[in-house]
TORBADREN-179185 format. One record per atom (N, C-alpha, C, O): residue in one letter; atom name; x, y, z. Coordinates in nm, 3 decimals. Example, Ala and Ser with C-alpha at 12.3 -4.5 7.8 and 13.67 -1.06 7.14 Angstrom:
TORBADREN-179185
  type  atom        X        Y        Z
     a     N    1.319   -0.569    0.780
     a    CA    1.230   -0.450    0.780
     a     C    1.320   -0.330    0.780
     a     O    1.424   -0.332    0.846
     s     N    1.285   -0.225    0.708
     s    CA    1.367   -0.106    0.714
     s     C    1.290    0.003    0.787
     s     O    1.341    0.114    0.804
//
This chain:
TORBADREN-179185
  type  atom        X        Y        Z
     x     N   13.624    8.719   -6.742
     x    CA   13.617    8.802   -6.800
     x     C   13.585    8.824   -6.890
     x     O   13.666    8.777   -6.970
     x     N   13.445    8.909   -6.978
     x    CA   13.488    8.911   -7.145
     x     C   13.462    9.064   -7.146
     x     O   13.444    9.139   -7.050
     x     N   13.464    9.101   -7.315
     x    CA   13.433    9.235   -7.309
     x     C   13.360    9.218   -7.477
     x     O   13.402    9.144   -7.566
     x     N   13.219    9.331   -7.486
     x    CA   13.187    9.297   -7.605
     x     C   13.119    9.456   -7.616
     x     O   13.110    9.542   -7.528
     x     N   13.070    9.461   -7.784
     x    CA   13.027    9.606   -7.875
     x     C   12.872    9.513   -7.912
     x     O   12.839    9.398   -7.940
     x     N   12.820    9.628   -7.895
     x    CA   12.673    9.661   -7.966
     x     C   12.751    9.673   -8.107
     x     O   12.873    9.682   -8.110
     x     N   12.685    9.673   -8.204
     x    CA   12.672    9.679   -8.345
     x     C   12.555    9.727   -8.432
     x     O   12.502    9.638   -8.499
     x     N   12.507    9.847   -8.442
     x    CA   12.374    9.880   -8.489
     x     C   12.371    9.906   -8.642
     x     O   12.469    9.981   -8.639
     x     N   12.344    9.904   -8.750
     x    CA   12.364    9.928   -8.897
     x     C   12.515    9.972   -8.925
     x     O   12.535   10.058   -9.011
     x     N   12.580    9.938   -8.883
     x    CA   12.714    9.939   -8.954
     x     C   12.817   10.042   -8.835
     x     O   12.937   10.064   -8.853
     x     N   12.736   10.095   -8.715
     x    CA   12.837   10.154   -8.653
     x     C   12.795   10.101   -8.531
     x     O   12.702   10.024   -8.509
     x     N   12.879   10.154   -8.451
     x    CA   12.942   10.069   -8.243
     x     C   12.894   10.178   -8.203
     x     O   12.937   10.294   -8.207
     x     N   12.775   10.120   -8.153
     x    CA   12.668   10.180   -8.045
     x     C   12.703   10.222   -7.878
     x     O   12.681   10.312   -7.797
     x     N   12.768   10.103   -7.888
     x    CA   12.853   10.107   -7.693
     x     C   12.971    9.976   -7.750
     x     O   13.004    9.900   -7.841
     x     N   12.994   10.021   -7.627
     x    CA   13.124    9.868   -7.531
     x     C   13.113    9.859   -7.419
     x     O   13.069    9.952   -7.351
     x     N   13.159    9.723   -7.358
     x    CA   13.187    9.730   -7.215
     x     C   13.207    9.614   -7.187
     x     O   13.232    9.535   -7.278
     x     N   13.200    9.571   -7.041
     x    CA   13.264    9.420   -6.986
     x     C   13.149    9.345   -6.959
     x     O   13.032    9.377   -6.934
     x     N   13.208    9.237   -6.969
     x    CA   13.062    9.092   -6.976
     x     C   13.123    9.022   -6.875
     x     O   13.246    9.026   -6.877
     x     N   13.074    8.962   -6.791
     x    CA   13.048    8.885   -6.690
     x     C   13.129    8.732   -6.737
     x     O   13.223    8.672   -6.683
     x     N   13.052    8.701   -6.853
     x    CA   13.124    8.579   -6.906
     x     C   13.171    8.615   -7.080
     x     O   13.198    8.718   -7.142
     x     N   13.164    8.498   -7.106
     x    CA   13.266    8.556   -7.245
     x     C   13.223    8.686   -7.320
     x     O   13.118    8.742   -7.290
     x     N   13.292    8.724   -7.401
     x    CA   13.253    8.874   -7.478
     x     C   13.237    8.827   -7.632
     x     O   13.225    8.706   -7.651
     x     N   13.235    8.921   -7.751
     x    CA   13.228    8.845   -7.863
     x     C   13.380    8.985   -7.884
     x     O   13.424    8.995   -7.998
     x     N   13.422    9.045   -7.811
     x    CA   13.587    9.130   -7.850
     x     C   13.688    9.095   -7.780
     x     O   13.654    9.050   -7.670
     x     N   13.803    9.097   -7.798
     x    CA   13.913    9.112   -7.716
     x     C   13.947    9.255   -7.631
     x     O   13.915    9.371   -7.660
     x     N   14.018    9.207   -7.526
     x    CA   14.051    9.327   -7.452
     x     C   14.126    9.419   -7.525
     x     O   14.080    9.532   -7.533
     x     N   14.210    9.399   -7.569
     x    CA   14.260    9.501   -7.704
     x     C   14.179    9.569   -7.796
     x     O   14.208    9.684   -7.828
     x     N   14.075    9.511   -7.844
     x    CA   13.991    9.572   -7.975
     x     C   13.935    9.651   -7.819
     x     O   13.942    9.770   -7.849
     x     N   13.888    9.644   -7.684
     x    CA   13.805    9.688   -7.640
     x     C   13.886    9.813   -7.635
     x     O   13.834    9.912   -7.686
     x     N   14.006    9.826   -7.580
     x    CA   14.096    9.917   -7.527
     x     C   14.080   10.024   -7.645
     x     O   14.045   10.141   -7.628
     x     N   14.121    9.943   -7.810
     x    CA   14.123   10.083   -7.884
     x     C   14.019   10.106   -7.937
     x     O   14.035   10.144   -8.054
     x     N   13.891   10.100   -7.897
     x    CA   13.738   10.141   -7.895
     x     C   13.753   10.217   -7.778
     x     O   13.677   10.311   -7.799
     x     N   13.785   10.229   -7.707
     x    CA   13.797   10.298   -7.561
     x     C   13.846   10.446   -7.561
     x     O   13.806   10.554   -7.516
     x     N   13.994   10.380   -7.663
     x    CA   14.088   10.517   -7.657
     x     C   14.040   10.599   -7.753
     x     O   14.081   10.715   -7.750
     x     N   13.919   10.551   -7.887
     x    CA   13.889   10.597   -8.001
     x     C   13.784   10.743   -7.955
     x     O   13.792   10.858   -7.996
     x     N   13.710   10.697   -7.878
     x    CA   13.582   10.728   -7.779
     x     C   13.649   10.867   -7.683
     x     O   13.621   10.985   -7.702
     x     N   13.727   10.821   -7.596
     x    CA   13.814   10.890   -7.499
     x     C   13.863   11.023   -7.586
     x     O   13.821   11.129   -7.539
     x     N   13.941   11.035   -7.702
     x    CA   13.955   11.112   -7.744
     x     C   13.906   11.151   -7.868
     x     O   13.984   11.200   -7.950
     x     N   13.775   11.136   -7.895
     x    CA   13.687   11.172   -8.046
     x     C   13.724   11.257   -8.092
     x     O   13.832   11.268   -8.034
     x     N   13.719   11.343   -8.166
     x    CA   13.777   11.509   -8.266
     x     C   13.600   11.542   -8.176
     x     O   13.504   11.490   -8.120
     x     N   13.673   11.694   -8.232
     x    CA   13.547   11.768   -8.167
     x     C   13.440   11.781   -8.351
     x     O   13.507   11.782   -8.455
     x     N   13.304   11.788   -8.358
     x    CA   13.278   11.821   -8.484
     x     C   13.227   11.924   -8.483
     x     O   13.181   11.973   -8.380
     x     N   13.223   11.986   -8.610
     x    CA   13.126   12.107   -8.647
     x     C   13.011   12.143   -8.603
     x     O   12.922   12.059   -8.587
     x     N   12.992   12.272   -8.576
     x    CA   12.877   12.353   -8.522
     x     C   12.757   12.236   -8.593
     x     O   12.772   12.192   -8.707
     x     N   12.671   12.207   -8.528
     x    CA   12.551   12.134   -8.612
     x     C   12.532   12.002   -8.686
     x     O   12.444   11.962   -8.762
     x     N   12.681   11.931   -8.622
     x    CA   12.660   11.848   -8.709
     x     C   12.756   11.751   -8.536
     x     O   12.825   11.820   -8.462
     x     N   12.733   11.577   -8.504
     x    CA   12.743   11.494   -8.504
     x     C   12.874   11.388   -8.497
     x     O   12.953   11.398   -8.592
     x     N   12.900   11.306   -8.410
     x    CA   13.015   11.188   -8.505
     x     C   12.967   11.102   -8.425
     x     O   12.920   11.099   -8.311
     x     N   13.005   10.982   -8.572
     x    CA   12.954   10.819   -8.491
     x     C   13.015   10.738   -8.551
     x     O   13.015   10.727   -8.674
     x     N   13.092   10.651   -8.450
     x    CA   13.165   10.553   -8.501
     x     C   13.170   10.427   -8.572
     x     O   13.141   10.328   -8.505
     x     N   13.197   10.412   -8.675
     x    CA   13.167   10.295   -8.783
     x     C   13.236   10.186   -8.740
     x     O   13.311   10.213   -8.647
     x     N   13.238   10.059   -8.777
     x    CA   13.297    9.948   -8.773
     x     C   13.446    9.919   -8.782
     x     O   13.522    9.854   -8.710
     x     N   13.461    9.983   -8.887
     x    CA   13.591   10.031   -8.953
     x     C   13.705   10.078   -8.850
     x     O   13.827   10.062   -8.847
     x     N   13.595   10.157   -8.749
     x    CA   13.697   10.250   -8.601
     x     C   13.730   10.402   -8.677
     x     O   13.793   10.485   -8.612
     x     N   13.684   10.435   -8.821
     x    CA   13.659   10.563   -8.845
     x     C   13.515   10.627   -8.811
     x     O   13.402   10.577   -8.818
     x     N   13.567   10.777   -8.763
     x    CA   13.435   10.864   -8.738
     x     C   13.389   10.918   -8.884
     x     O   13.446   10.954   -8.987
     x     N   13.258   10.904   -8.839
     x    CA   13.166   10.977   -8.962
     x     C   13.049   11.072   -8.898
     x     O   12.944   11.044   -8.839
     x     N   13.105   11.183   -8.930
     x    CA   13.004   11.325   -8.943
     x     C   12.917   11.308   -8.951
     x     O   12.900   11.196   -9.000
     x     N   12.786   11.382   -8.921
     x    CA   12.655   11.386   -8.983
     x     C   12.559   11.470   -8.937
     x     O   12.577   11.503   -8.820
     x     N   12.492   11.504   -8.974
     x    CA   12.453   11.667   -8.972
     x     C   12.333   11.629   -8.838
     x     O   12.269   11.524   -8.832
     x     N   12.325   11.727   -8.753
     x    CA   12.231   11.692   -8.613
     x     C   12.050   11.752   -8.691
     x     O   12.044   11.843   -8.774
     x     N   11.949   11.689   -8.648
     x    CA   11.831   11.746   -8.641
     x     C   11.801   11.864   -8.615
     x     O   11.860   11.882   -8.508
     x     N   11.741   11.974   -8.643
     x    CA   11.762   12.118   -8.607
     x     C   11.649   12.119   -8.486
     x     O   11.541   12.060   -8.496
     x     N   11.701   12.214   -8.339
     x    CA   11.630   12.229   -8.218
     x     C   11.520   12.258   -8.226
     x     O   11.499   12.361   -8.290
     x     N   11.427   12.201   -8.182
     x    CA   11.295   12.258   -8.172
     x     C   11.322   12.389   -8.102
     x     O   11.418   12.412   -8.028
     x     N   11.179   12.511   -8.151
     x    CA   11.182   12.624   -8.087
     x     C   11.115   12.625   -7.935
     x     O   11.005   12.587   -7.897
     x     N   11.196   12.668   -7.882
     x    CA   11.174   12.667   -7.718
     x     C   11.017   12.712   -7.700
     x     O   10.954   12.787   -7.774
     x     N   10.978   12.656   -7.599
     x    CA   10.792   12.728   -7.577
     x     C   10.795   12.849   -7.512
     x     O   10.889   12.868   -7.434
     x     N   10.742   12.904   -7.522
     x    CA   10.692   13.001   -7.456
     x     C   10.704   13.009   -7.295
     x     O   10.677   12.912   -7.224
     x     N   10.760   13.164   -7.229
     x    CA   10.704   13.132   -7.118
     x     C   10.580   13.161   -7.085
     x     O   10.516   13.215   -7.176
     x     N   10.524   13.143   -6.989
     x    CA   10.399   13.218   -6.925
     x     C   10.425   13.351   -6.970
     x     O   10.347   13.368   -7.064
     x     N   10.485   13.442   -6.955
     x    CA   10.499   13.565   -6.916
     x     C   10.478   13.623   -7.045
     x     O   10.418   13.729   -7.063
     x     N   10.553   13.516   -7.180
     x    CA   10.545   13.552   -7.305
     x     C   10.425   13.493   -7.356
     x     O   10.402   13.508   -7.476
     x     N   10.333   13.418   -7.274
     x    CA   10.221   13.346   -7.322
     x     C   10.082   13.458   -7.310
     x     O   10.003   13.480   -7.402
     x     N   10.076   13.535   -7.141
     x    CA   10.070   13.661   -7.143
     x     C   10.050   13.748   -7.214
     x     O    9.940   13.786   -7.253
     x     N   10.171   13.798   -7.244
     x    CA   10.206   13.898   -7.348
     x     C   10.136   13.921   -7.464
     x     O   10.091   14.029   -7.502
     x     N   10.130   13.822   -7.516
     x    CA   10.079   13.752   -7.633
     x     C    9.973   13.801   -7.660
     x     O    9.951   13.890   -7.742
     x     N    9.877   13.733   -7.574
     x    CA    9.716   13.697   -7.533
     x     C    9.685   13.853   -7.514
     x     O    9.572   13.886   -7.550
     x     N    9.769   13.956   -7.462
     x    CA    9.717   14.109   -7.457
     x     C    9.785   14.187   -7.545
     x     O    9.813   14.305   -7.527
     x     N    9.814   14.113   -7.654
     x    CA    9.910   14.187   -7.842
     x     C    9.746   14.186   -7.912
     x     O    9.683   14.271   -7.975
     x     N    9.708   14.025   -7.860
     x    CA    9.598   13.948   -7.967
     x     C    9.448   14.046   -7.913
     x     O    9.351   14.073   -7.984
     x     N    9.467   14.078   -7.794
     x    CA    9.359   14.143   -7.741
     x     C    9.393   14.330   -7.735
     x     O    9.331   14.410   -7.665
     x     N    9.479   14.355   -7.807
     x    CA    9.484   14.466   -7.789
     x     C    9.504   14.547   -7.689
     x     O    9.495   14.666   -7.722
     x     N    9.540   14.520   -7.528
     x    CA    9.585   14.576   -7.444
     x     C    9.700   14.585   -7.407
     x     O    9.774   14.488   -7.392
     x     N    9.735   14.717   -7.386
     x    CA    9.838   14.710   -7.338
     x     C    9.859   14.706   -7.141
     x     O    9.790   14.739   -7.045
     x     N    9.996   14.645   -7.165
     x    CA   10.007   14.633   -6.960
     x     C   10.110   14.718   -6.859
     x     O   10.149   14.711   -6.742
     x     N   10.130   14.805   -6.980
     x    CA   10.178   14.956   -6.920
     x     C   10.088   15.022   -6.821
     x     O   10.117   15.132   -6.774
//
């Protein structure tokens, strides 16, 4: 059995066990696994990604989309536009 890691643009995107030969040693696999399991907690609004030199890089997360209005909120907005009170 072997071990592998996926690298995309200088970041480790995944690791795993392979049925055949892998591209990393068991020791490297265990080291990366330990880093992932003990990942530091990022600041609010930031994420972390593991670089190929086994250091963490913090990056800003995209803003969360505004939540869709509920059906009740949609109805209330429509009544407000029409100038109708639902009370």
